[in-house]
C-alpha positions as CSV (number, residue, x, y, z in Angstrom):
1,M,7.1,-24.1,-27.6
2,T,7.9,-27.3,-25.7
3,L,6.1,-28.3,-22.6
4,K,9.1,-30.2,-21.4
5,P,11.3,-28.6,-18.7
6,I,13.6,-25.9,-20.2
7,E,16.6,-24.0,-19.0
8,L,16.5,-20.2,-18.8
9,T,18.8,-17.4,-17.6
10,I,16.7,-14.7,-15.8
11,E,17.6,-11.3,-17.2
12,R,15.6,-9.0,-14.8
13,L,12.5,-8.7,-12.6
14,V,9.4,-7.1,-14.0
15,H,6.2,-5.4,-12.7
16,G,4.4,-8.0,-10.6
17,G,7.6,-9.5,-9.2
18,R,8.4,-12.3,-11.6
19,G,11.7,-12.9,-13.4
20,V,11.9,-12.9,-17.2
21,G,14.1,-14.8,-19.5
22,R,13.9,-15.7,-23.2
23,Y,13.4,-19.1,-24.9
24,E,13.1,-19.5,-28.6
25,G,12.8,-15.7,-29.0
26,K,9.8,-15.5,-26.6
27,A,9.7,-13.9,-23.1
28,V,9.1,-16.4,-20.4
29,F,8.0,-15.2,-16.9
30,V,9.0,-17.3,-13.9
31,P,8.0,-16.4,-10.3
32,T,10.4,-16.6,-7.3
33,T,13.5,-16.0,-9.4
34,A,16.3,-13.4,-9.3
35,A,18.2,-11.6,-12.0
36,G,21.2,-13.8,-13.0
37,D,19.6,-17.1,-11.9
38,V,20.0,-20.0,-14.3
39,V,16.8,-22.0,-13.7
40,R,15.0,-25.1,-14.9
41,C,11.3,-24.4,-15.4
42,R,8.2,-25.7,-17.1
43,I,5.8,-23.8,-19.4
44,V,2.3,-23.8,-17.9
45,Q,0.6,-21.2,-20.2
46,E,1.6,-20.0,-23.6
47,K,0.5,-16.8,-25.3
48,K,1.3,-15.3,-28.7
49,R,4.1,-13.0,-27.4
50,Y,5.0,-14.6,-24.0
51,A,4.7,-17.6,-21.8
52,E,4.2,-18.3,-18.1
53,A,6.3,-20.9,-16.4
54,E,6.7,-22.6,-13.0
55,L,10.0,-22.8,-11.3
56,L,11.3,-26.4,-10.9
57,E,14.9,-25.8,-9.9
58,V,17.6,-23.1,-9.5
59,L,20.6,-24.5,-11.3
60,V,22.9,-21.6,-10.8
61,P,21.8,-19.2,-8.1
62,S,22.2,-15.4,-8.6
63,S,24.4,-13.5,-6.1
64,Q,21.2,-11.5,-5.3
65,R,19.7,-14.5,-3.7
66,R,19.4,-15.3,0.1
67,Q,17.7,-17.9,2.3
68,P,14.2,-16.7,3.0
69,P,13.7,-16.4,6.8
70,C,10.0,-17.4,6.7
71,P,9.3,-21.2,6.4
72,H,6.1,-20.4,4.5
73,F,7.7,-18.5,1.7
74,P,6.9,-18.7,-1.2
75,V,3.6,-20.7,-0.7
76,C,2.1,-17.9,1.4
77,G,1.0,-15.0,-0.8
78,G,2.0,-12.3,1.7
79,C,5.5,-11.8,0.2
80,Q,7.0,-12.3,-3.2
81,W,10.7,-11.3,-2.7
82,Q,12.0,-12.8,0.6
83,H,14.5,-14.7,-1.5
84,L,16.2,-11.5,-2.6
85,T,18.6,-9.4,-0.6
86,Y,17.2,-6.1,0.4
87,P,19.7,-4.1,-1.9
88,A,18.5,-6.4,-4.8
89,Q,14.9,-5.6,-4.0
90,L,15.6,-1.9,-4.1
91,Q,17.5,-2.2,-7.3
92,A,14.7,-4.1,-9.0
93,K,12.0,-1.7,-7.8
94,E,13.9,1.3,-9.0
95,A,14.5,-0.4,-12.4
96,I,10.8,-1.3,-12.8
97,F,9.6,2.2,-11.8
98,R,12.1,3.8,-14.1
99,D,11.2,1.5,-17.0
100,A,7.5,2.2,-16.6
101,L,7.9,6.0,-16.7
102,V,10.5,6.0,-19.5
103,R,8.7,3.5,-21.7
104,T,5.1,4.7,-21.3
105,A,5.4,8.4,-20.5
106,Q,8.7,9.1,-22.3
107,I,10.1,10.6,-19.1
108,D,13.7,11.8,-19.2
109,P,15.5,9.2,-17.0
110,T,17.7,11.9,-15.4
111,R,14.5,13.3,-13.8
112,I,14.0,10.0,-11.8
113,R,15.6,10.0,-8.4
114,S,17.0,6.9,-6.6
115,I,14.5,4.9,-4.6
116,L,13.7,5.9,-1.0
117,P,14.5,2.7,1.0
118,S,12.4,1.7,4.1
119,A,14.0,2.2,7.5
120,D,13.0,-1.4,8.4
121,E,12.7,-4.3,6.0
122,W,11.2,-6.5,8.7
123,H,8.4,-6.0,11.2
124,Y,7.2,-2.8,9.6
125,R,3.6,-3.8,8.7
126,C,1.2,-2.0,11.1
127,R,-2.0,-3.6,9.8
128,A,-3.1,-6.8,8.2
129,Q,-6.1,-8.9,7.2
130,I,-5.5,-12.3,8.9
131,K,-7.5,-15.2,7.5
132,G,-9.0,-17.7,9.8
133,L,-9.3,-21.5,9.5
134,Q,-10.4,-24.4,11.6
135,T,-7.7,-27.1,12.3
136,A,-7.6,-30.2,14.4
137,A,-5.6,-28.2,17.0
138,G,-8.1,-25.4,17.0
139,F,-8.4,-22.0,15.4
140,G,-5.6,-21.1,13.0
141,T,-4.4,-17.8,11.5
142,G,-2.7,-17.2,8.1
143,F,-2.6,-15.6,4.7
144,Y,-4.0,-16.9,1.4
145,Q,-1.7,-19.1,-0.7
146,T,-0.6,-17.3,-3.8
147,G,-3.4,-17.2,-6.4
148,T,-5.9,-19.1,-4.3
149,H,-8.3,-18.8,-1.3
150,T,-6.5,-21.6,0.5
151,V,-5.2,-20.4,3.9
152,V,-1.6,-21.0,4.7
153,P,-1.4,-21.0,8.6
154,F,1.4,-19.4,10.5
155,D,2.3,-18.7,14.1
156,A,4.1,-15.4,13.3
157,C,4.9,-13.3,10.3
158,P,8.3,-11.6,9.9
159,V,6.9,-8.5,8.2
160,L,4.2,-7.9,10.8
161,A,4.8,-5.4,13.6
162,D,5.9,-7.1,16.8
163,A,2.7,-6.0,18.7
164,L,0.6,-7.9,16.1
165,N,2.7,-11.1,16.2
166,D,2.5,-10.9,20.0
167,L,-1.3,-10.8,19.8
168,L,-1.8,-13.9,17.6
169,P,-1.2,-16.7,20.1
170,L,-3.8,-15.4,22.6
171,L,-6.2,-14.6,19.7
172,R,-6.0,-18.2,18.5
173,R,-6.6,-19.6,21.9
174,C,-9.6,-17.3,22.4
175,L,-11.2,-18.2,19.1
176,S,-10.5,-21.9,19.6
177,S,-12.9,-21.7,22.6
178,F,-15.6,-20.0,20.5
179,A,-18.2,-22.5,19.4
180,R,-18.9,-20.8,16.1
181,A,-15.2,-20.1,15.2
182,D,-16.0,-21.6,11.8
183,R,-18.0,-18.4,11.1
184,V,-14.9,-16.2,11.6
185,P,-13.3,-15.9,8.1
186,Q,-11.0,-13.0,8.9
187,C,-9.5,-10.8,11.6
188,N,-8.2,-7.3,10.9
189,L,-5.3,-6.3,13.1
190,G,-3.7,-2.9,13.5
191,V,-1.2,-1.1,15.7
192,D,-0.9,2.7,15.6
193,A,2.0,5.1,16.1
194,D,1.5,5.1,19.9
195,G,1.3,1.3,20.2
196,Q,-2.5,1.0,20.5
197,V,-3.7,-2.3,19.1
198,V,-7.1,-2.7,17.4
199,L,-8.7,-6.1,16.5
200,I,-11.7,-6.4,14.2
201,V,-13.2,-9.9,14.2
202,H,-15.4,-10.6,11.1
203,L,-18.4,-12.8,12.1
204,D,-20.6,-14.3,9.3
205,G,-23.6,-15.0,11.5
206,G,-23.6,-16.3,15.0
207,P,-24.0,-14.8,18.5
208,V,-21.9,-11.6,19.0
209,A,-22.4,-11.9,22.8
210,D,-20.7,-15.4,22.8
211,L,-17.9,-14.0,20.6
212,S,-17.4,-11.2,23.1
213,L,-17.2,-13.7,26.0
214,A,-14.7,-15.8,24.1
215,L,-12.5,-12.8,23.5
216,S,-12.6,-11.6,27.1
217,P,-9.0,-12.6,28.0
218,L,-7.9,-10.1,25.4
219,R,-9.4,-7.2,27.3
220,A,-6.7,-7.2,29.9
221,T,-4.1,-6.6,27.2
222,G,-5.6,-3.2,26.3
223,V,-6.6,-4.2,22.8
224,A,-9.6,-2.4,21.4
225,I,-11.9,-5.2,20.1
226,Y,-14.6,-4.8,17.4
227,C,-17.0,-7.2,15.7
228,Q,-18.0,-6.7,12.1
229,S,-21.1,-8.8,11.2
230,G,-21.5,-7.6,7.6
231,R,-19.0,-6.6,4.9
232,N,-20.2,-3.0,4.9
233,D,-21.5,-2.7,8.4
234,T,-20.0,-0.4,10.9
235,P,-17.8,-2.4,13.3
236,Q,-19.4,-2.9,16.7
237,L,-17.2,-2.0,19.7
238,L,-16.9,-4.8,22.3
239,T,-14.5,-3.0,24.7
240,D,-13.8,0.6,25.8
241,S,-13.3,2.9,22.8
242,R,-9.6,3.7,22.1
243,Q,-8.7,5.8,19.1
244,Q,-5.9,4.8,16.8
245,R,-3.6,7.6,15.6
246,I,-0.8,8.1,13.1
247,R,1.8,10.8,13.1
248,P,2.5,11.8,9.5
249,E,5.6,13.9,10.2
250,E,8.8,13.0,12.0
251,D,8.5,15.8,14.5
252,G,5.4,14.1,15.9
253,V,3.5,17.4,16.3
254,L,0.4,16.2,14.3
255,A,-1.6,13.3,15.6
256,L,-4.3,12.0,13.2
257,E,-7.0,9.6,14.4
258,F,-8.5,7.1,11.9
259,P,-11.7,4.9,12.1
260,P,-11.6,1.2,12.8
261,G,-10.6,-0.5,9.6
262,G,-9.9,2.8,7.9
263,F,-7.1,3.2,5.4
264,V,-3.6,4.3,6.5
265,Q,-0.3,3.3,5.0
266,I,1.0,-0.1,6.4
267,N,4.5,1.3,7.0
268,L,4.2,4.2,9.4
269,K,7.9,5.2,9.4
270,Q,8.0,5.2,5.7
271,N,4.8,7.2,5.5
272,Q,6.6,10.0,7.3
273,R,9.4,9.9,4.7
274,L,6.8,9.9,1.9
275,V,5.0,12.9,3.4
276,A,8.3,14.8,3.7
277,A,9.1,14.0,0.1
278,A,5.7,15.3,-1.0
279,L,6.1,18.5,0.9
280,D,9.5,19.0,-0.7
281,G,7.8,18.6,-4.1
282,C,5.1,21.1,-3.2
283,Q,7.6,24.0,-2.7
284,L,5.0,25.9,-0.6
285,T,5.6,29.6,0.2
286,G,2.7,30.0,2.6
287,D,0.1,31.7,0.3
288,E,-1.1,28.8,-1.8
289,S,-4.6,27.4,-2.1
290,V,-4.2,23.5,-2.2
291,L,-6.5,20.7,-3.3
292,D,-5.8,17.3,-1.7
293,L,-7.7,14.6,-3.6
294,Y,-8.3,11.1,-2.1
295,C,-7.3,12.8,1.2
296,G,-8.4,10.0,3.6
297,V,-8.1,11.2,7.2
298,G,-5.7,14.0,6.3
299,N,-2.4,12.3,6.0
300,F,-1.2,14.9,3.6
301,S,-3.9,17.6,4.2
302,L,-2.8,18.5,7.7
303,P,1.0,18.7,7.0
304,L,0.2,20.8,3.9
305,A,-2.0,23.2,6.0
306,R,1.0,24.0,8.2
307,H,2.7,25.5,5.2
308,C,0.0,27.2,3.0
309,R,-3.0,29.5,3.1
310,Q,-5.8,27.0,2.5
311,V,-6.3,23.2,2.0
312,T,-9.4,21.6,0.6
313,G,-9.5,17.8,1.1
314,V,-11.8,15.5,-0.9
315,E,-12.5,11.9,-0.1
316,E,-15.5,9.6,-1.0
317,F,-15.4,7.6,2.2
318,A,-17.5,9.7,4.6
319,P,-16.2,8.2,7.9
320,A,-12.7,9.3,6.8
321,I,-13.9,12.8,6.1
322,E,-15.5,12.9,9.5
323,A,-12.2,11.9,11.1
324,A,-10.3,14.4,8.9
325,R,-12.5,17.2,10.3
326,R,-11.9,16.1,13.9
327,N,-8.2,15.9,13.2
328,A,-8.0,19.4,11.9
329,S,-9.9,20.7,15.0
330,S,-7.9,18.6,17.5
331,N,-4.6,19.8,16.0
332,G,-5.6,23.4,16.1
333,L,-5.6,23.9,12.3
334,H,-8.4,26.1,10.9
335,N,-7.4,26.6,7.3
336,L,-8.9,23.3,6.0
337,Q,-12.2,22.3,4.6
338,F,-13.2,18.7,3.7
339,H,-15.8,17.3,1.3
340,A,-17.2,13.7,1.2
341,R,-17.5,13.2,-2.5
342,S,-15.7,11.6,-5.4
343,A,-12.5,13.3,-6.6
344,E,-13.8,13.4,-10.2
345,S,-17.1,15.1,-9.3
346,H,-15.3,17.6,-7.2
347,V,-12.7,18.7,-9.8
348,K,-15.4,18.9,-12.5
349,A,-17.2,21.5,-10.4
350,Q,-14.1,23.7,-10.0
351,S,-13.0,26.7,-12.2
352,P,-9.6,27.2,-13.7
353,G,-7.3,29.1,-11.4
354,T,-9.0,28.0,-8.2
355,F,-6.0,26.1,-6.9
356,D,-2.3,26.8,-7.0
357,L,-1.4,23.2,-6.3
358,V,-3.1,19.8,-6.4
359,L,-1.9,16.7,-4.5
360,L,-3.6,13.4,-5.4
361,D,-3.1,9.9,-3.9
362,P,-5.5,7.7,-5.9
363,P,-6.1,4.0,-5.6
364,R,-4.2,1.4,-7.7
365,N,-6.2,2.0,-10.9
366,G,-5.0,5.6,-11.0
367,A,-6.9,8.8,-11.8
368,S,-7.2,9.2,-15.6
369,G,-10.7,10.9,-15.3
370,V,-9.4,13.3,-12.7
371,V,-6.2,14.0,-14.6
372,T,-8.3,15.2,-17.6
373,E,-10.0,17.7,-15.4
374,L,-6.8,18.8,-13.8
375,V,-5.5,19.7,-17.2
376,R,-8.5,22.0,-17.5
377,L,-8.0,23.6,-14.1
378,Q,-4.3,24.2,-14.8
379,P,-2.9,24.4,-11.2
380,A,0.7,25.6,-11.3
381,R,2.0,22.4,-9.7
382,I,0.7,18.8,-9.3
383,V,2.1,16.3,-6.8
384,Y,1.0,12.7,-7.7
385,I,1.4,9.9,-5.1
386,S,1.0,6.5,-6.7
387,C,0.9,2.8,-5.6
388,D,1.2,1.5,-9.2
389,P,4.0,2.5,-11.6
390,A,1.9,1.4,-14.7
391,T,-1.1,3.7,-14.0
392,L,1.2,6.5,-12.8
393,A,3.0,6.4,-16.2
394,R,-0.3,6.4,-18.0
395,D,-1.5,9.4,-16.1
396,L,1.8,11.2,-16.4
397,L,1.6,10.9,-20.2
398,L,-1.9,12.6,-20.1
399,L,-0.6,15.4,-17.9
400,Q,2.4,16.0,-20.2
401,Q,0.1,16.1,-23.2
402,G,-2.0,18.6,-21.3
403,G,0.8,21.1,-20.7
404,Y,2.8,19.8,-17.7
405,R,6.5,19.0,-17.4
406,L,7.8,16.5,-14.9
407,D,10.1,18.1,-12.4
408,W,11.1,14.9,-10.7
409,A,9.8,11.4,-9.8
410,Q,11.0,9.0,-7.1
411,P,10.1,5.4,-6.2
412,V,9.5,4.7,-2.6
413,D,9.7,1.3,-0.9
414,M,6.7,1.1,1.3
415,F,6.4,-2.7,1.2
416,P,9.8,-4.5,1.7
417,Q,9.7,-8.3,0.8
418,T,7.0,-7.6,-1.8
419,S,7.0,-6.4,-5.4
420,H,4.7,-3.4,-4.6
421,I,6.1,0.0,-5.5
422,E,5.0,3.3,-4.2
423,G,6.0,6.4,-6.1
424,I,5.8,10.2,-6.2
425,A,5.9,12.5,-9.2
426,V,6.1,16.3,-9.2
427,L,4.8,18.2,-12.3
428,V,4.9,21.9,-13.1
429,H,2.8,23.6,-15.7
430,T,4.8,24.8,-18.7
431,K,3.4,28.3,-18.3
432,V,5.1,28.4,-14.9
433,A,8.2,26.4,-15.7
434,G,9.0,28.5,-18.8
């Protein structure tokens, strides 16, 4: 295949966000393209069955294109799809999700629902890891450049929540006055459902007292400030303690606290829609015993407990389990128990028939080991929340081979302007489905 510039017509977008066209019978992947683009590109890496290319020029733009609002796109690695209209993003994500499930798990495409769009395509992101860098003008904030550890500085980000963008100018000024700002590689920012902002400043050596003094102007804003001196150390509180909370259901009845730096979905409004879809898939009658794997602070556990007899939550991260127990107590729910252990070790210790329903929300690499044990346990219904269509499809195939039938599946857009795809799949055991 030639290394000279070539012309391609982009046929579609694929998992990971790149566009794909064909040249001399081989698939060629090109980033920052849209379905229908005619582009000039250069092959940068050639494999036996495909090639990777860099985009040189869009010769004929697709109707799905728009002008990206961020001046740092696409160099900044925070977003991949700002150049696509939001309807085009939704269309591409639904097609990628559908293709993964049909191709790998042989799912009947009529059982895949239309994508659940985000209420907001901008300023939805409630938490972020902001990278730090020293510049001639002082301390800078940014994200990594795509595929590198080079920081692309920005003053504001169009996908960050307004409260986080509002914090950045004062944060930069404070850290510019800190003599060891070169030891600050990262700041974690988060805002909760009630508007409480938390800042965790990572410090690779250096005096914490001097850092606290430099950040003192931030105290008047009500921001809760922490310092994290080691990667796995507990963050040290530098201000008055203020708990962050999420509200996993739209009625706002439940309020769940989470520890500093703890995992919650980055799109809180969309999380509420995801929880509602999961409850719809559970079809609870009030008498079920439910197992919630990878439960975190109880994002699904507590809503489930309002509609069933008993919920058992399992999560390996002990601080999250401690928060989940406090959340159950503070919300007046007494039909929950939580265990700080791995999901796989817990399900291995259970007997068939113990649970009527299992909900799992595993990390990106999926839950193939857990799925094998779920087949042994044979709960009547499984609700699988996924952040990767490829591993979801792999695990769905295992579940179907183990006696389950897919009731329905649905992609969910949790991350507008990016190629990331959340999803939900509901399975019923064939002995129940008939």
